[in-house]
N, C-alpha and C positions, 0 to 999 in steps of 0.2 A: 458237618452232616451227622457224625456220630452222636453229637450232643442232642440234636433234634430227634434222632431216632430213639435214643434212650429216654428222653423226656416224654416222647409221645407214647412209648410203651406204658409208662406210668399214667399218662393222661388217659389212654384208652381204658385202663383198669378203672379209673375214677368215673369216666363217662359211662362205661358199661354198668358199673354198680349203681350209679345214680339213676340211670335210665330204668333199670329193673326195680329200684326202690321207689322212685317218685313218679315214674311214667313220663318223664320229660324227654324232649328230643335232644340228642347228643350235640346238635349244631349250636345250641345255646351255650354250651360249655366249650366245645372244640374251637369255635371261631375266636372268641376273645383270648383263649389260651394260646392259640397259634399266632395271633397278632403279637402277643408279648414275646413268644419264643423266637419267631422269625426276626423280630427287631433286634435280637441279641446277636444275629449273624451279620449285621451290617447291610442287610438287603435294602434296596431302595424303598423309601416310604410309599412311593406311588404304586407298588405292586404287592405290598404286604397284605392289604385287605382282600383283594381279589384272590390271592393265593390261599388265604385262610378259608375263604368261602368255597373255593373250588375243591380244596383238599377235604373239607368237611363233607361236602356233597358226595365225593368219591367214596369216602368211608361209609356213608349212609347206604350206598348201593349194596355194599357187602352185608351190613347188619340187618337191613330191612327186608332183604330177599328171603331170609329164613323165616322171619316173622310173617311174611305174606303167605308162605307155604303152610305154616301152622294155622293161620286164620282160614285158609282155603279148606284144609282138612276138617276144621271145626264148623264149616258152613257159615262162617261169619261174613263172607263177601257176597252181597247180592250182585252178581255179575251183570245183570241187565242194566243196573244203574251205574256200576263201576266202570264199564267199558267206555261209555261216552266221556266220563270224567277223565279217564286215563289219557286219552289223546289230547284233549284241550289243555289239561294240566301239563303234559309234556311240552306242548307248544309254548305255553306260558313260561315254563322253566328255561327253555332255550332262549326265548326273548329276553328274559330277565338277565341271563348270562351276558348277552350282547349289550344290553343296556349298562350293566355293571362295567363293562370294558370302556365305556364312554363317559363314565362318571369320575369325578375327581376322588382322590383317596378320602378327603374330608367329607364330601357329600355321601359317599358309600358308608363311611363310618357312622355318620350322623343318622342315616337311614336305619342301619342295623341297630344302633343304640336306642333310637326312638321306638322302633318296633318291639325291641326287647322290653322296654319300659311298659308298653301297652300290654304285652302278653304277661309280664310279671305282675302287673296290677290286677289282671283278670285272675291269675293264679292266687294272688294274695287275698282277693275278695271272695274267692270260692263261689262265684256267681252260679246260681242254679235257675234255669229258665223253665217255666212250665211248658210242657210239650203239647200244644194244642193247635198249632198252625199247620196248614196243609203244605205239601211240597210245592215249590214254585214251578213256573213253566220251564220247559227245556232250555229256552234262551237264557233265562235267569241263572239256571244251574251252570250253563256253559260259561257265563260271565264270571260266576263265582269261581269256577275251576281255573279260568284264565288268570284271574287276579291272584288266586292261591299259588299257582305255579310261578308267576312273576315274583311275588313277595317272598316265597320260600327260597327261590333261587338267589335273590338278592340278599337273603339272610343266611344262606348256607345250611338250611334245615329242610326237613322232609315235608313240612306243611300240616302235620297232624294237629298242631296247636291252633291252626286256623280252621281246618275242615271239621274237626270233631264238634266244637261248640256250635258252628254254623248249621251243620246237618242235624244236630240234636235239637236246635231251635225250631227246625221245621218238622219235628216229630219223628225222625228216624230212630229206631231202636239203637241204643248205645253200642251194642256189639257190632251192628252193621256200620255204624259211623266209624268205629275204630278199624274195622276190616277195610272199608273203602279208603280211609285215610292212609292205611298201611300200604296198600297196593299203589295208591297215587304217590306215596312217598318214594317208592322205588322209581317210578317214572320221573318225578321231579329230580331226584338225585342223579339218575342215569343221564337224562337229556340235559340237565343243568351242567353236569360234569363235561359232557360232550361240547356244550356251548363254550364253557370256560377253556377247554383244551384248544378248540379251534381259534377262539379270539386271542389266545395268548401265544400261539405258535411263533409269531414273528416278533415277539417282544424281547428286545435285547437286554432289558434290565433284569430278567429272570436268572436265578442262580443255576448251576449245574444240577442235574438230576430232577429237572422240572419237565413235566409233560404238559405243555401249555402252562396254565396257571396251577396245575396240580403238582404239589411237591411230594415226590414219591417216598423219600425217607420218612416223612411225617405220616403219610397215608399208611405205610406198612406198619409203623409203630402203633398207631391207633387201632388198626384192624386186628392186629395180633392178640390184643388183650381185651378189647371191648366186648366181644362176643363171649369170652370166657367168664367175665365178671358179671354180666347181666343176670344169669340165673341166680347168682349169689345175692344180688340185690333183691330179686323177687322173693327169695326165702326170708330175708330180713324184713320185708314189707309186712309180714304177718306178725312180727314181734315188736316193731318200732312204731311210734306215733307218727304215721306218714303225713297226715294232714298238717300237723304242727311243723314237721320238718320241711314240708313243701312251702309253707308260709315263710319260714326263715330263709329258705333257698330263694324264694321270690324277692325278698328284700336284698339278698346278696346280689342277685342278677341286676336289680335296679341300680345298686351302687356301682357295679362294674360298668354298666351302660353309661351312667353319668360320668364316671372317670374317663371312659373312652371319648366322650364328647369334649370334655375339658382339656384332654391332653392330645 
């Protein structure tokens, strides 16, 4: 337990710094890192992946809440659009958690790795879409929200990497896209965590100090330092070639994802 806690203190520092520097979601780093760390404890292979996803989501609840408050103060969240998204995304997140509980470890790993490859490819290409399309119907937006919640929950991430490009594509101002994605990220993380906790309560393969699939020592370690190092990453963003670093990081993510599939 102490090994995991200390490792996650350092992991949280890295996650916070990269999140501030590159604007990437912590789940893309936390999940594969926890898969590796938890495997060192001799925990059953069948529960390692859902534990990593659940713990990542629980950490996002803490870190995204302060970001949501900041966006609200800066009037970056159009609440008339955000509120319907919040509820459908929350439902999708809980659904995703219960789906994860019924998937095999290999299927869950392959889904995560495949989705990471897609997101990293998008990041690597730096795709920029002209904003000329009108917003779709309410039903289409709800479908997008449901899918975002499910996919994000199955990946242990907040969902901003999905929502921001999609909403930008439909002509929404970028600051509003980020604001909605942030508040929806809190909902995904919170309700996804609840789903993983409920679905893991009766699992006898989980180690001590687990709350459902959430591993508390890892959660505490990540949360302690991630929020402290995020502002440092933001400061360095003005000094370093962020776009170049982001492309190198995207290649790194793709290699990690491929390794997860192969092993």
